[in-house]
N, C-alpha and C positions, 0 to 999 in steps of 0.2 A: 565478492566485489565490495567496495566501500560504499558508504551512503551517498557520497557525491555522485558517483557513477550511477548508483541506483536511482537517484532523482532524475537523471537524464532519461533513463528508461521509462520511469513512471510518467514523466511529462509527455512522452510519446505514446502513451496509452497502454503500456505493458503492465502486467500484474507482477508484484514483487513479494517475496517472502524471505524469511531468515531461516537458515538451517538450525539456529538455536531455539526457535519457537517449538514448544512442546506439542501443539495441536496440528494434526494433519489437515491439509486443505485450507489453512489460513493464508490470507494474502492481503496486501494493500493495493489500492488502485486510486487513480484520480477521477474526480467527477467534475466535468466542465458544464456549467449551467447552460441551459437553452431557454427558449422563449416560454416554456412551461414550468421552469424552475422557480422555486421561492428564494433560492440562494442567488447571489449576484456575482460571487467570485468562486473560482475553482477551489476544491477542497479534497482532502485525502480521506478515504474510508477504509475500514477493514472488514473482511469477511471472517467471522469467527468460526470456531469449531462446530457450533450448532447451526451454522448457516445464516446467522444474523448479520446485517450490515450496520456498522456503527461508525461514528466519526472517530478519526485516529489522530493522535498527536505523538510525534516521536519523542522518546525519552533520551536522556544523555547516552544510555547504553545503546539504543538503536542508532543514534547518530555516529557513535564511535565504532560500531560493529563493522566487521569486514566479512560477514557471512551472508550477505544479501545475494539472492538468486532470483532469476526470472521464474515466475510460477507458470508452469506449462499446463496446468489443469484449469477447469472452470469452477 
């Protein structure tokens, strides 16, 4: 799917990945702040191959890609 459709899924709490990513188990997800958060606006983070959670910013390649998929794993 394209990035526009992927954004709709991520806004609804789904985890997304790209088939073009080299690492298994990587995904992006949205974090919506709650009363215990230090952040005040929603943001997207990535789970990396080693299990780290890091802030994520889409590249031009990510935005133009059409290989986005729903990540069905945790």
